[in-house]
N, C-alpha and C positions, 0 to 999 in steps of 0.2 A: 502494500500501500504505499504509495507516493504522497507527498505533502499536499496533493491537490486532493485525493482521496480523504486525509485526515481531516482538512478543513471541509469537506462535505459532511464528514460524520459529525463532527461537532455542530456544524451549522443545523443539521436533521436533530438532532439531540436537544439542542436548544429551542427549536421550533417546537418539539414534542412536548418539551417541560411547560413552554409559554400558553399551548393551548391547554394542558391540564391544569394549568392554574386559571385561565379564564374560564373554562368550563366549571369548575370547581366554585370560583367566586360567583357565577351567574345563577348557580344552583343553590348556593348559601344566602344568595339575595333574594332570590324568589321563592325562596322556602316557603312550606306550608305548616308553619309553626301554630297559627292561629291564636285564639287567645285560651289561657287556661279556664278551667270550669270555676264559675264565680260561688256555686253552692255545692254542698255534698262535703265528703271528705270523712275524717274521723268523728265518731259518736260513741257515747258511754253506753256498754252493754247493761243491760239488766239481768236479771237472777235467770231466767228461762232462756235466755239468749244465748247463754254460755254453751248449750249442749250442740 
């Protein structure tokens, strides 16, 4: 592999890394997190609910 092949390899690797970063950030920004539930959660159990 000559010098030209090495530069081509490095350029392709950087392009692949950049594309991965761009896709990951787009997924993170557009994420489907939504809002957490406003009601519910933990409640105290009574005697007959322990079974």
